[in-house]
Legacy VTK file of the C-alpha trace (Angstrom):
# vtk DataFile Version 3.0
C-alpha trace
ASCII
DATASET POLYDATA
POINTS 402 float
13.842 -12.147 10.871
13.831 -8.513 11.967
11.664 -6.880 14.601
11.030 -3.304 15.688
12.770 -2.184 18.892
10.664 0.202 20.997
13.732 1.758 22.581
15.669 2.953 19.581
12.870 3.141 17.035
14.766 0.827 14.676
14.381 -2.703 13.383
16.628 -5.231 15.119
17.414 -8.873 14.499
15.415 -11.277 16.630
18.625 -12.901 17.804
19.431 -9.694 19.707
17.381 -9.590 22.888
15.295 -6.466 23.504
15.289 -5.724 27.215
12.223 -4.725 29.228
13.560 -1.159 29.340
12.653 -0.861 25.660
8.962 -0.666 26.472
7.147 2.630 26.055
6.693 4.331 29.420
9.972 3.118 30.922
12.362 5.687 32.418
14.742 5.082 29.495
11.903 5.740 27.042
10.829 8.926 28.835
14.408 10.178 28.833
14.622 9.442 25.085
11.395 11.391 24.492
12.714 14.404 26.404
15.910 14.263 24.353
13.867 13.998 21.143
11.877 17.073 22.173
15.086 19.023 22.793
16.376 17.972 19.352
13.238 19.269 17.671
13.498 22.602 19.466
17.179 22.955 18.597
16.719 22.109 14.927
14.093 24.846 14.497
12.879 25.201 10.937
14.322 21.854 9.869
12.309 19.897 12.392
9.127 21.647 13.306
9.680 24.688 15.521
8.893 27.124 12.693
5.584 26.136 11.087
3.499 27.859 8.434
-0.236 27.487 7.935
-1.807 27.209 4.464
-5.437 26.819 3.441
-5.812 23.985 0.923
-9.381 23.639 -0.376
-10.718 24.616 3.030
-8.337 22.346 4.931
-5.479 23.875 6.964
-1.998 22.488 6.291
0.578 23.269 8.993
4.032 22.431 7.638
7.647 23.470 8.091
8.333 26.921 6.668
10.845 25.470 4.209
7.873 24.039 2.277
6.339 26.434 -0.273
2.885 25.385 -1.561
2.340 24.549 -5.232
-1.265 23.383 -5.141
-3.633 20.544 -4.223
-2.922 17.106 -5.672
-5.750 14.895 -4.462
-8.127 14.003 -1.695
-8.345 10.773 0.275
-10.542 9.285 2.972
-8.422 10.785 5.758
-7.406 14.146 4.305
-5.971 16.100 1.422
-2.691 15.836 -0.456
-0.895 19.015 -1.494
2.257 19.590 -3.553
5.051 21.678 -2.031
8.573 22.741 -2.973
11.351 22.324 -0.410
12.971 25.771 -0.563
16.223 24.391 0.894
16.727 21.682 -1.727
14.416 22.630 -4.592
12.818 19.177 -4.370
9.085 18.866 -4.949
7.089 16.707 -2.540
3.502 15.605 -2.028
2.449 16.093 1.595
-0.466 13.994 2.796
-2.370 15.285 5.797
-3.872 12.594 8.011
-6.533 14.490 9.892
-6.907 13.681 13.623
-4.416 10.851 13.243
-4.702 9.883 16.908
-8.465 10.013 17.364
-8.586 6.208 17.622
-6.156 3.311 17.805
-6.992 1.983 14.322
-6.079 5.207 12.519
-3.045 5.821 14.725
-1.623 2.350 14.080
-2.393 2.625 10.383
-0.379 5.870 10.236
2.546 4.373 12.139
2.521 1.240 10.007
2.696 3.241 6.775
5.553 5.379 8.126
7.557 2.364 9.280
7.084 0.504 6.014
8.189 3.449 3.902
11.016 4.454 6.240
12.585 1.020 6.211
12.154 0.021 2.562
14.193 1.215 -0.395
13.121 0.319 -3.925
12.827 2.140 -7.252
9.157 1.180 -7.582
8.034 2.047 -4.031
7.239 5.675 -3.251
9.854 6.966 -0.763
9.024 8.958 2.347
10.839 12.293 2.424
9.767 13.844 5.705
7.355 13.675 8.624
6.061 17.042 9.809
5.365 17.371 13.539
4.752 20.409 15.762
7.267 21.620 18.345
5.301 20.153 21.259
3.686 16.769 21.775
0.590 18.475 23.200
-0.134 20.042 19.784
0.467 16.845 17.851
-2.975 15.988 16.438
-2.599 15.773 12.643
0.121 13.770 10.886
1.809 15.032 7.728
3.764 12.604 5.551
5.870 13.992 2.705
6.515 11.699 -0.269
8.216 12.162 -3.601
5.952 14.123 -5.968
5.035 12.216 -9.127
3.324 13.526 -12.279
0.125 11.471 -12.329
-1.390 8.094 -11.486
-2.355 5.066 -13.545
-6.060 5.840 -13.227
-5.563 9.121 -15.074
-3.260 7.512 -17.638
-5.762 4.767 -18.498
-8.636 7.253 -18.531
-6.926 9.610 -20.987
-4.516 7.442 -23.006
-4.693 4.300 -25.096
-1.651 2.360 -23.920
0.261 0.358 -26.503
1.712 -3.092 -25.841
5.171 -1.810 -24.926
3.864 0.626 -22.313
1.609 -2.060 -20.829
4.612 -4.366 -20.533
6.862 -1.714 -19.019
4.304 -0.536 -16.463
3.323 -4.080 -15.504
6.978 -5.065 -15.157
7.641 -2.225 -12.714
4.476 -2.976 -10.740
5.465 -6.637 -10.355
9.052 -5.690 -9.532
7.867 -3.481 -6.659
5.362 -6.086 -5.535
7.987 -8.831 -5.457
10.040 -6.604 -3.152
7.267 -5.885 -0.645
6.019 -9.478 -0.646
9.545 -10.665 0.170
9.387 -8.367 3.219
6.215 -10.138 4.405
4.026 -7.160 3.410
0.621 -7.333 1.739
-0.400 -4.028 0.166
-4.150 -4.878 0.216
-5.301 -1.795 -1.693
-3.729 -2.003 -5.128
-5.691 0.007 -7.678
-4.760 2.384 -10.510
-5.004 5.506 -8.322
-2.418 4.012 -5.924
0.092 3.524 -8.733
1.987 6.732 -9.492
3.742 7.500 -12.781
6.179 10.069 -14.139
5.237 11.000 -17.687
8.758 11.728 -18.974
10.196 8.246 -18.412
7.156 6.097 -17.430
8.713 5.460 -14.014
6.150 3.724 -11.775
5.938 3.758 -7.981
3.444 2.016 -5.697
1.977 4.312 -3.027
-0.537 4.437 -0.157
0.476 1.704 2.261
-2.094 2.729 4.858
-3.982 -0.580 4.556
-0.834 -2.694 4.234
-0.297 -5.513 6.707
2.225 -8.216 7.331
0.960 -11.648 6.373
1.042 -12.833 10.005
-1.284 -10.114 11.346
-4.309 -12.407 11.502
-6.270 -10.166 13.866
-6.235 -7.375 11.313
-7.084 -9.373 8.199
-10.529 -8.275 7.094
-12.576 -8.392 3.934
-13.149 -4.622 4.069
-10.002 -3.844 2.121
-9.192 -3.353 -1.543
-11.486 -1.197 -3.672
-14.308 -3.431 -4.947
-13.383 -3.782 -8.675
-9.919 -5.076 -7.650
-11.003 -7.238 -4.718
-10.146 -10.944 -4.787
-12.881 -13.606 -4.413
-11.576 -14.757 -1.025
-12.078 -11.219 0.309
-15.557 -10.969 -1.178
-16.388 -14.257 0.544
-15.180 -13.007 3.912
-12.119 -15.190 4.333
-10.258 -14.141 7.491
-6.983 -15.671 6.391
-5.339 -14.796 3.117
-1.971 -14.178 1.523
-0.052 -12.113 -1.028
-2.257 -13.682 -3.693
-4.890 -10.976 -2.963
-2.443 -8.446 -4.401
-1.857 -10.622 -7.452
-5.597 -10.716 -8.172
-5.607 -6.904 -8.054
-2.636 -6.809 -10.445
-4.539 -9.061 -12.854
-7.509 -6.673 -12.840
-5.222 -3.662 -13.296
-3.320 -5.379 -16.130
-6.505 -6.091 -18.099
-7.637 -2.503 -17.501
-4.346 -1.235 -18.975
-4.790 -3.481 -22.002
-8.429 -2.590 -22.673
-8.938 0.837 -21.107
-11.910 -0.417 -19.051
-12.283 -1.982 -15.565
-12.553 -5.753 -15.853
-15.184 -6.083 -13.104
-16.941 -2.692 -12.830
-19.246 -2.068 -9.893
-22.282 0.184 -9.719
-21.787 1.382 -6.147
-19.916 0.706 -2.920
-23.127 -0.662 -1.429
-23.423 -3.382 -4.061
-23.772 -6.839 -2.530
-20.597 -8.986 -2.780
-22.576 -11.783 -4.473
-23.341 -9.476 -7.404
-19.628 -8.851 -7.849
-18.908 -12.580 -7.576
-21.405 -13.171 -10.385
-19.416 -10.778 -12.585
-16.301 -12.796 -11.809
-17.917 -16.167 -12.502
-19.293 -14.904 -15.822
-15.650 -14.804 -16.889
-14.008 -17.552 -14.823
-16.944 -19.951 -14.604
-18.577 -21.463 -11.528
-15.884 -22.449 -8.983
-15.623 -26.100 -8.052
-15.101 -27.339 -4.489
-11.306 -27.214 -4.748
-11.466 -23.565 -5.852
-13.319 -22.785 -2.615
-10.959 -24.730 -0.338
-9.991 -21.474 1.429
-13.483 -21.477 2.997
-13.303 -23.604 6.131
-16.995 -24.441 6.285
-18.250 -27.131 3.837
-21.739 -25.656 4.170
-20.444 -22.246 3.077
-18.757 -23.812 0.042
-22.031 -25.478 -0.991
-24.026 -22.267 -0.543
-21.598 -20.298 -2.712
-21.573 -22.957 -5.428
-25.375 -22.997 -5.436
-25.555 -19.199 -5.696
-23.092 -19.132 -8.614
-24.301 -22.131 -10.617
-24.416 -22.397 -14.380
-21.472 -20.315 -15.521
-18.929 -21.580 -18.052
-15.386 -20.260 -18.206
-14.727 -17.764 -21.013
-11.111 -17.366 -22.197
-9.879 -13.784 -21.993
-8.779 -13.986 -25.637
-12.389 -14.518 -26.733
-13.665 -11.603 -24.667
-10.823 -9.297 -25.721
-9.830 -10.451 -29.219
-7.604 -7.398 -29.770
-5.352 -8.439 -26.893
-2.340 -10.660 -27.574
-2.585 -14.315 -26.582
0.550 -14.114 -24.431
-0.850 -11.144 -22.471
-4.124 -13.020 -21.911
-2.190 -16.051 -20.686
-0.405 -14.012 -18.011
-3.607 -12.261 -16.919
-5.432 -15.594 -16.615
-2.680 -16.927 -14.354
-3.290 -13.981 -12.027
-7.084 -14.223 -12.183
-7.653 -17.685 -10.739
-10.489 -18.202 -8.255
-8.323 -20.439 -6.063
-5.714 -18.158 -4.417
-3.239 -21.014 -3.932
-3.085 -21.510 -7.725
-2.469 -17.850 -8.577
0.905 -16.905 -10.010
3.276 -15.032 -7.661
4.957 -11.716 -8.460
8.299 -13.469 -8.897
6.788 -16.064 -11.233
4.960 -13.389 -13.217
8.222 -11.506 -13.800
9.586 -14.646 -15.467
6.549 -15.044 -17.765
7.308 -14.854 -21.521
5.196 -11.695 -21.827
7.916 -9.842 -19.889
10.937 -11.657 -21.344
12.368 -8.492 -22.923
12.473 -6.762 -19.517
13.035 -9.602 -17.062
16.403 -9.485 -15.285
16.593 -11.537 -12.052
19.748 -9.683 -10.980
17.815 -6.395 -11.012
14.672 -7.601 -9.229
15.756 -7.501 -5.585
14.112 -8.819 -2.465
13.834 -6.696 0.673
16.645 -7.174 3.203
14.110 -6.907 6.062
11.217 -9.124 7.055
8.552 -7.101 8.840
6.645 -8.476 11.809
4.274 -5.995 13.420
2.087 -8.684 14.969
4.297 -9.089 18.037
3.820 -5.547 19.331
1.631 -3.232 17.241
-1.826 -4.546 18.293
-0.924 -3.888 21.940
0.234 -0.280 21.545
-2.006 2.443 22.927
-2.600 5.667 20.998
-0.134 7.684 23.100
2.550 5.060 22.518
1.942 5.234 18.768
2.193 9.029 18.880
5.584 8.773 20.618
6.883 6.339 18.002
5.813 8.582 15.110
7.454 11.504 16.907
10.715 9.555 17.129
10.563 8.679 13.442
10.220 12.399 12.662
13.264 13.158 14.823
15.249 10.408 13.122
14.378 11.732 9.663
15.320 15.315 10.525
18.535 14.268 12.252
19.907 12.333 9.274
LINES 1 403
402 0 1 2 3 4 5 6 7 8 9 10 11 12 13 14 15 16 17 18 19 20 21 22 23 24 25 26 27 28 29 30 31 32 33 34 35 36 37 38 39 40 41 42 43 44 45 46 47 48 49 50 51 52 53 54 55 56 57 58 59 60 61 62 63 64 65 66 67 68 69 70 71 72 73 74 75 76 77 78 79 80 81 82 83 84 85 86 87 88 89 90 91 92 93 94 95 96 97 98 99 100 101 102 103 104 105 106 107 108 109 110 111 112 113 114 115 116 117 118 119 120 121 122 123 124 125 126 127 128 129 130 131 132 133 134 135 136 137 138 139 140 141 142 143 144 145 146 147 148 149 150 151 152 153 154 155 156 157 158 159 160 161 162 163 164 165 166 167 168 169 170 171 172 173 174 175 176 177 178 179 180 181 182 183 184 185 186 187 188 189 190 191 192 193 194 195 196 197 198 199 200 201 202 203 204 205 206 207 208 209 210 211 212 213 214 215 216 217 218 219 220 221 222 223 224 225 226 227 228 229 230 231 232 233 234 235 236 237 238 239 240 241 242 243 244 245 246 247 248 249 250 251 252 253 254 255 256 257 258 259 260 261 262 263 264 265 266 267 268 269 270 271 272 273 274 275 276 277 278 279 280 281 282 283 284 285 286 287 288 289 290 291 292 293 294 295 296 297 298 299 300 301 302 303 304 305 306 307 308 309 310 311 312 313 314 315 316 317 318 319 320 321 322 323 324 325 326 327 328 329 330 331 332 333 334 335 336 337 338 339 340 341 342 343 344 345 346 347 348 349 350 351 352 353 354 355 356 357 358 359 360 361 362 363 364 365 366 367 368 369 370 371 372 373 374 375 376 377 378 379 380 381 382 383 384 385 386 387 388 389 390 391 392 393 394 395 396 397 398 399 400 401
């Protein structure tokens, strides 16, 4: 097991003791921050002293002068994404601005968590972090800018504009599961898998999973909430408010995404974000049938299980092959193994890779696990906003010093 060390800003093995001087606010930490500030000032353009301001759809981007703007890429809940060219390397990047990243502890920790996950993972199917843009003084550090590899498009756009054939469905699903196996082995739940968070290069169909802002480690019980995952891809246990869940929530999302690739339409479309969860559960039970008591075993209260069964009575299971007769039987079989009401019965990413549907691509020697196991639960919930800001600052220094 590995754990983050507050002193050096790195992950360390639990067997190595981390002394009390590692804590933020210690004299050692303050000395390290002063040294980090000096490094930023010395490195100038490469690390934040020379910033340029650009207006992107009414939002100001303040980035290192080596970045030349190409144009806006997208817009998220916390800010815009803009494409830039690194004039020193010629590399194109997508820079995400997280507006007022330190206005509250939730957003600050979310930003740090995403940076740490991407900084300390390395996989072909996970979007890599290329840079963290920070100003030359901590006092002016309000917005966070994360630079990632720039990809051509996302799966949402591909499905919306293209009829995918069987081979492309297999290849894209294989890469998605390969990346998911890697992050699950690191104890990470993505928790917001959807087509727009799956990036694709058109020339070679290379797929990369992005947007780890809602990701958690499976032991972070205090942070597990049903208000994650966009509604059409949200697992039943989340809709039912379960406070304890596992990597199987990601596998449910993959099942929904897989069927959408095969058919070109969302499997469980919703009318609005305000739609009541029971209405969405009814859509699910129209396909899977009314859950029995064992399917609802993740609900601790027997009364809650009875209420849900009563609300969802009278539905018979419908095989995917009958609903989508143009889809191959073997593809339907894999999707049905992902789309099980009981999360403990759902297929894992590793098991799905070995399914016959992916036999032409499956290669256990080329489907690695992560060499780290993340555990944020031991320290992240206790960090104050200023502490989080210091840790992000140190990550920026580390990236620009390498």
